[in-house]
C-alpha positions as CSV (number, residue, x, y, z in Angstrom):
1,M,88.5,-22.4,-41.2
2,L,87.0,-19.7,-42.0
3,F,83.4,-18.9,-43.7
4,R,85.0,-19.6,-47.7
5,D,85.5,-23.0,-46.9
6,V,82.9,-23.8,-45.6
7,P,80.7,-24.9,-49.1
8,G,77.5,-22.5,-49.6
9,L,74.9,-21.3,-47.4
10,P,75.9,-18.3,-48.2
11,E,72.3,-16.7,-46.5
12,L,73.0,-18.3,-42.9
13,K,77.1,-16.8,-43.4
14,E,75.9,-12.9,-44.0
15,T,73.4,-13.0,-40.7
16,L,76.7,-14.4,-38.8
17,I,79.0,-11.9,-40.3
18,Q,75.9,-9.8,-40.3
19,S,75.2,-9.9,-36.4
20,V,78.8,-9.4,-34.9
21,R,78.8,-5.7,-37.3
22,N,75.6,-4.6,-36.2
23,D,77.5,-5.3,-31.8
24,H,74.4,-8.3,-31.4
25,V,75.6,-11.3,-30.9
26,A,74.1,-13.4,-28.4
27,H,76.2,-14.6,-26.2
28,A,74.4,-18.3,-26.0
29,Q,73.9,-19.8,-29.9
30,L,72.5,-23.6,-30.9
31,F,73.8,-24.5,-34.1
32,H,71.3,-27.2,-34.7
33,G,72.0,-29.6,-37.8
34,P,71.8,-32.8,-39.9
35,V,74.8,-35.2,-39.6
36,G,77.2,-34.3,-41.9
37,G,76.0,-30.5,-42.8
38,A,78.5,-27.2,-41.5
39,G,77.5,-27.3,-37.7
40,L,80.7,-27.5,-36.4
41,P,82.2,-25.8,-39.2
42,L,80.3,-23.1,-40.1
43,A,81.3,-22.4,-35.5
44,I,84.4,-22.5,-36.0
45,A,85.0,-19.9,-39.1
46,F,82.8,-17.7,-36.6
47,A,85.1,-18.2,-34.0
48,T,87.5,-17.1,-36.3
49,Y,85.3,-14.3,-37.4
50,L,84.8,-13.1,-33.4
51,N,88.1,-12.6,-32.4
52,C,89.8,-11.6,-36.3
53,E,92.4,-8.3,-35.8
54,N,91.2,-7.7,-39.7
55,R,87.9,-8.4,-40.7
56,G,86.7,-8.8,-44.0
57,E,83.2,-7.9,-45.8
58,N,82.6,-11.2,-45.6
59,D,84.7,-13.5,-43.6
60,A,87.8,-13.4,-41.3
61,C,91.4,-12.4,-42.8
62,G,93.2,-15.2,-42.1
63,S,96.6,-14.6,-41.4
64,C,96.8,-12.1,-38.4
65,A,97.8,-13.9,-35.6
66,S,94.9,-15.1,-34.0
67,C,93.2,-16.2,-37.8
68,V,96.7,-18.5,-37.5
69,K,96.2,-19.9,-34.1
70,M,92.6,-20.7,-35.0
71,R,93.1,-22.5,-38.1
72,K,95.2,-24.8,-35.8
73,L,92.4,-25.2,-33.0
74,A,95.2,-23.9,-30.7
75,H,93.2,-19.9,-29.9
76,P,93.8,-19.5,-26.1
77,D,90.2,-17.5,-25.4
78,V,88.4,-19.8,-27.6
79,H,87.9,-23.5,-25.9
80,Y,86.7,-26.7,-27.5
81,I,84.3,-30.0,-25.6
82,F,82.8,-33.0,-27.2
83,P,82.3,-36.9,-25.9
84,V,84.9,-38.7,-25.0
85,A,85.1,-42.2,-23.8
86,I,87.8,-43.5,-22.3
87,T,91.2,-45.8,-24.6
88,K,93.6,-47.4,-24.7
89,K,96.0,-44.8,-25.6
90,V,93.4,-41.4,-23.0
91,K,92.4,-42.6,-20.2
92,D,91.1,-39.4,-19.2
93,N,86.9,-37.4,-19.0
94,E,87.7,-34.8,-20.1
95,S,88.0,-33.0,-23.6
96,D,91.6,-30.8,-22.8
97,A,93.4,-34.8,-23.1
98,Y,92.0,-34.8,-26.3
99,M,92.7,-32.1,-28.3
100,P,95.9,-33.6,-29.9
101,L,93.8,-35.9,-31.5
102,W,90.4,-33.8,-32.3
103,R,92.9,-31.5,-33.9
104,E,93.6,-34.4,-36.3
105,F,90.5,-35.2,-36.9
106,M,88.5,-31.2,-37.0
107,A,91.8,-31.2,-39.7
108,A,90.7,-35.0,-42.0
109,Q,87.0,-35.0,-41.6
110,P,85.4,-31.7,-40.2
111,Y,82.2,-33.3,-41.3
112,G,82.7,-36.2,-39.7
113,S,79.8,-37.4,-37.5
114,L,80.2,-38.3,-33.4
115,S,80.6,-41.9,-34.8
116,D,83.5,-41.0,-37.0
117,W,85.2,-39.4,-34.5
118,L,84.8,-42.2,-31.6
119,T,86.5,-44.0,-34.8
120,F,88.9,-42.3,-35.0
121,I,90.1,-42.1,-31.3
122,G,90.3,-45.4,-30.9
123,V,86.6,-46.5,-28.8
124,E,86.2,-50.3,-28.6
125,G,83.2,-51.5,-28.0
126,N,79.6,-50.3,-27.0
127,R,81.5,-47.9,-25.3
128,Q,79.4,-43.9,-26.8
129,G,81.4,-40.8,-25.7
130,N,79.8,-38.8,-22.8
131,I,80.6,-35.3,-21.6
132,S,81.2,-35.2,-17.4
133,A,79.6,-32.5,-15.3
134,E,83.5,-32.3,-14.1
135,E,84.3,-31.1,-17.9
136,A,81.0,-28.5,-17.3
137,R,83.1,-28.1,-14.6
138,N,86.2,-27.4,-16.3
139,V,84.4,-24.7,-18.3
140,I,83.1,-22.5,-16.0
141,R,86.5,-21.8,-14.6
142,K,88.6,-21.5,-18.1
143,I,85.4,-18.8,-19.0
144,S,85.6,-17.1,-15.6
145,L,89.4,-16.3,-16.5
146,K,90.3,-12.9,-18.5
147,A,90.9,-13.1,-22.2
148,Y,94.3,-13.8,-23.3
149,E,94.3,-11.8,-26.8
150,G,91.1,-11.7,-28.4
151,E,88.4,-9.9,-28.5
152,Y,86.3,-12.1,-26.8
153,K,86.5,-15.9,-24.6
154,I,84.5,-18.4,-26.8
155,L,83.0,-22.1,-26.0
156,I,82.8,-24.7,-28.4
157,L,80.2,-27.4,-27.3
158,W,80.0,-30.3,-30.0
159,Q,77.5,-32.0,-29.2
160,P,75.5,-30.8,-26.5
161,E,72.8,-33.6,-26.3
162,L,75.1,-35.7,-24.5
163,L,75.4,-33.4,-21.1
164,N,73.7,-35.7,-19.0
165,V,71.6,-33.7,-16.0
166,Y,74.6,-32.5,-14.1
167,S,76.7,-31.7,-16.4
168,A,73.6,-29.7,-18.3
169,N,73.1,-28.3,-14.4
170,A,76.6,-27.5,-14.3
171,L,76.7,-25.1,-17.3
172,L,72.8,-23.3,-17.0
173,K,74.0,-20.8,-14.0
174,I,76.9,-19.2,-16.3
175,L,75.1,-20.0,-19.7
176,E,72.4,-16.8,-18.3
177,E,74.5,-15.2,-16.7
178,P,78.2,-15.7,-18.6
179,P,80.6,-12.8,-18.0
180,A,81.4,-10.1,-20.2
181,K,82.4,-10.7,-24.0
182,T,81.9,-14.2,-23.4
183,V,80.8,-16.9,-26.4
184,F,78.9,-19.9,-26.3
185,L,78.7,-22.1,-29.1
186,L,76.9,-25.3,-28.4
187,V,76.4,-27.2,-31.7
188,T,73.8,-30.2,-31.7
189,T,72.7,-33.3,-34.6
190,D,69.4,-34.2,-32.7
191,A,68.6,-30.9,-30.0
192,N,64.3,-33.1,-29.6
193,R,67.1,-34.5,-27.6
194,L,68.3,-31.8,-25.4
195,L,67.0,-30.8,-22.1
196,T,65.4,-27.5,-22.2
197,T,66.9,-25.9,-19.4
198,I,69.7,-25.3,-22.4
199,I,67.2,-24.8,-25.4
200,S,65.9,-21.7,-23.6
201,R,69.3,-20.4,-22.6
202,T,70.3,-20.2,-26.3
203,Q,69.5,-18.3,-29.5
204,R,68.7,-21.1,-32.4
205,I,71.1,-21.5,-35.1
206,G,69.2,-23.4,-38.4
207,V,71.7,-24.8,-39.9
208,R,71.0,-26.4,-43.0
209,A,71.4,-29.4,-45.1
210,F,73.2,-28.8,-48.0
211,T,72.0,-29.0,-51.1
212,E,73.1,-31.6,-54.4
213,E,74.5,-28.5,-55.6
214,E,76.2,-28.0,-53.1
215,V,77.9,-31.4,-51.9
216,A,79.1,-32.1,-56.3
217,N,80.8,-28.7,-56.0
218,Y,82.8,-29.1,-53.3
219,L,83.4,-32.9,-54.5
220,S,83.6,-31.2,-57.6
221,A,87.9,-30.6,-56.6
222,T,88.5,-34.1,-57.1
223,T,86.1,-36.2,-58.2
224,D,85.0,-35.8,-62.5
225,A,81.4,-34.0,-62.8
226,K,79.3,-36.6,-62.7
227,Q,80.8,-39.1,-60.1
228,A,80.5,-36.2,-58.3
229,K,76.6,-35.8,-58.7
230,H,75.8,-39.2,-58.2
231,L,78.4,-39.1,-54.6
232,A,75.7,-36.1,-54.1
233,Y,72.7,-37.7,-54.3
234,L,73.8,-41.1,-52.6
235,S,74.6,-38.4,-49.8
236,E,71.4,-36.8,-48.8
237,G,73.2,-34.1,-47.9
238,N,75.8,-35.6,-46.0
239,L,78.7,-34.0,-47.1
240,A,81.0,-36.6,-44.6
241,K,79.2,-39.4,-46.4
242,A,80.0,-38.4,-49.7
243,L,83.4,-38.2,-48.8
244,E,83.2,-41.8,-47.8
245,L,81.5,-42.8,-50.5
246,A,84.2,-40.9,-53.3
247,T,87.1,-43.0,-51.5
248,G,85.4,-45.6,-51.7
249,E,85.0,-46.9,-47.9
250,G,81.1,-47.6,-48.2
251,A,81.7,-50.6,-50.4
252,E,82.2,-52.4,-47.0
253,E,79.6,-51.8,-45.2
254,H,77.5,-52.5,-48.9
255,T,79.0,-55.9,-49.2
256,W,78.5,-56.9,-45.8
257,F,74.6,-55.5,-45.7
258,A,73.8,-57.8,-48.7
259,T,75.5,-61.0,-47.8
260,W,73.7,-60.8,-44.4
261,M,70.8,-60.3,-46.7
262,R,71.1,-63.4,-49.2
263,H,70.9,-65.4,-45.2
264,C,67.7,-63.6,-44.2
265,Y,66.5,-65.4,-47.6
266,R,67.6,-68.5,-48.0
267,G,66.0,-68.6,-43.8
268,L,66.8,-71.5,-41.8
269,P,69.5,-73.7,-44.0
270,S,71.9,-70.3,-43.7
271,F,71.1,-69.8,-39.8
272,P,74.1,-70.9,-38.7
273,D,75.7,-67.7,-41.5
274,V,73.4,-65.3,-39.8
275,V,74.9,-66.5,-36.3
276,K,78.8,-65.8,-37.5
277,L,77.2,-61.6,-38.8
278,A,75.5,-61.2,-35.3
279,D,78.9,-62.2,-33.4
280,E,80.4,-60.1,-35.9
281,F,77.8,-57.1,-35.6
282,D,78.2,-57.3,-31.8
283,S,81.5,-57.0,-32.1
284,K,81.4,-53.4,-33.6
285,S,81.2,-50.3,-31.8
286,K,77.6,-48.9,-31.0
287,E,77.5,-46.0,-33.8
288,A,78.5,-49.5,-36.8
289,Q,75.6,-50.7,-35.5
290,K,72.5,-48.0,-35.8
291,N,75.1,-46.4,-39.8
292,L,73.5,-50.5,-40.7
293,M,70.8,-50.4,-39.6
294,A,70.5,-46.8,-40.8
295,Y,71.9,-47.9,-43.8
296,G,69.3,-51.2,-44.6
297,L,66.0,-48.5,-44.3
298,N,67.5,-46.5,-47.2
299,V,68.2,-49.4,-49.2
300,F,64.7,-50.8,-48.7
301,R,63.6,-47.1,-49.5
302,D,65.2,-47.2,-53.0
303,L,63.5,-50.9,-54.0
304,L,60.1,-49.5,-52.4
305,L,60.7,-46.9,-55.0
306,W,62.6,-49.7,-58.2
307,Q,58.9,-51.7,-57.0
308,G,56.9,-49.2,-57.5
309,G,57.9,-48.0,-61.7
310,T,59.4,-45.4,-61.4
311,P,63.9,-46.8,-61.6
312,E,64.2,-43.1,-62.4
313,L,64.4,-42.3,-58.2
314,V,67.4,-44.3,-57.6
315,R,70.7,-43.3,-58.5
316,L,72.6,-45.9,-57.6
317,E,75.9,-47.7,-59.7
318,G,77.6,-50.5,-59.2
319,D,77.0,-53.4,-57.3
320,E,74.5,-51.8,-55.4
321,L,71.7,-51.2,-58.2
322,T,72.4,-54.9,-59.0
323,F,71.3,-55.8,-55.6
324,V,68.8,-53.4,-56.2
325,Q,67.6,-54.9,-59.0
326,N,68.0,-58.6,-57.4
327,F,66.2,-58.6,-54.4
328,S,62.9,-56.6,-55.9
329,K,62.3,-59.8,-57.7
330,V,61.7,-61.9,-54.6
331,I,60.5,-59.6,-51.9
332,V,56.8,-58.9,-51.7
333,P,56.5,-55.3,-52.3
334,E,53.7,-55.4,-49.7
335,R,56.3,-57.0,-47.2
336,I,58.5,-54.6,-47.4
337,A,56.5,-51.7,-44.5
338,F,57.3,-54.9,-42.4
339,I,61.1,-54.4,-43.1
340,V,61.2,-51.1,-42.8
341,E,59.8,-50.8,-39.0
342,E,61.6,-54.3,-38.0
343,L,64.5,-52.2,-38.5
344,T,63.5,-48.9,-37.2
345,T,63.1,-51.0,-34.1
346,A,66.2,-52.1,-34.3
347,Y,67.6,-48.8,-34.2
348,Y,66.1,-47.6,-31.7
349,H,66.2,-50.8,-29.6
350,L,70.8,-50.0,-30.1
351,E,70.1,-46.8,-28.7
352,R,68.6,-47.9,-25.5
353,N,71.9,-50.3,-25.2
354,V,70.0,-54.1,-25.7
355,R,72.3,-56.5,-26.2
356,A,73.1,-56.1,-29.9
357,K,73.1,-59.6,-30.7
358,M,70.3,-60.5,-29.0
359,I,69.1,-57.6,-31.4
360,F,70.4,-58.8,-34.3
361,L,69.4,-62.7,-33.7
362,D,66.1,-61.8,-33.4
363,L,65.8,-59.5,-36.5
364,S,67.6,-61.8,-39.0
365,L,64.3,-64.3,-37.9
366,S,62.0,-60.9,-38.5
367,L,63.6,-60.9,-41.9
368,A,63.3,-64.5,-42.9
369,R,59.5,-64.3,-41.8
370,L,59.1,-61.6,-44.1
371,M,61.1,-62.5,-47.4
372,R,59.5,-65.5,-48.0
373,K,56.8,-65.3,-50.0
């Protein structure tokens, strides 16, 4: 991954490059930005630049031995830690055991989310990824070793908010007093969940969301210009979401959600169907469940815009637009705020591991009451 492979963000790329030119590379840096953003690709591009044997003015060379190994995510002086969960295929809970899958994932979905990663490795049910204390202790061992061939020893830690207290404490000392020529690159999509002791030991690097133009330009390589602009709007700066929509993988989510809303609107006669959907919802991964709630919040936001007399702001197409148009005729505008509140509460409870089926049934009954005039 090189800087030129990451769309947009010229100002941030220049800041990172200047830190190397001026020999002011902070030993611990926290890249924080939105899901589907450039945080992880930028961290990898920066690591590539740091150990490049022939650095250019604006990027790594991409062809030296170090760059070739970085492209394969196989550089001996660059280590990766990321959330894992035991699966049917992998029974270990440390990142090293998942490196072959990590390389495949990064090649296929470099802007992917935690949910995408856990799905990719085959996590089932309500298991959520975590970073263990043993993993943190292994980091200390690896970083303490002498560099094999690169100028820097580098640790890229993805989703550090999933460090528990024990694993975070294991890292604190080495974050504060690292060996010479050692760089920690932490990449988070939720800095508010990080322990303050971790944040205080890092230099914060804000990674803004992609602009619509940046997403559209990236998609235009494989999609016609009009469709690229439309998908860029729908994705709201989330490049992973835009790529998913471009392949049609987001259609299933809309179909499932629309079916659920229709059953809620029908009320009691459709209750057996709601129970069936609750069982389906319960079988989804925790991240898929939260994604569905987030999708619902976006739909009702667009519905409110449509009812508010600003349809030009609703740049939906096809089945999604038809759904918003039809549902706007039967939902009282004053109720939408309450519906949004119910969906937000459901999302909150899912994050705190309340039984998904109970959340879904309770939410469905609440929505049924709110939808009826």
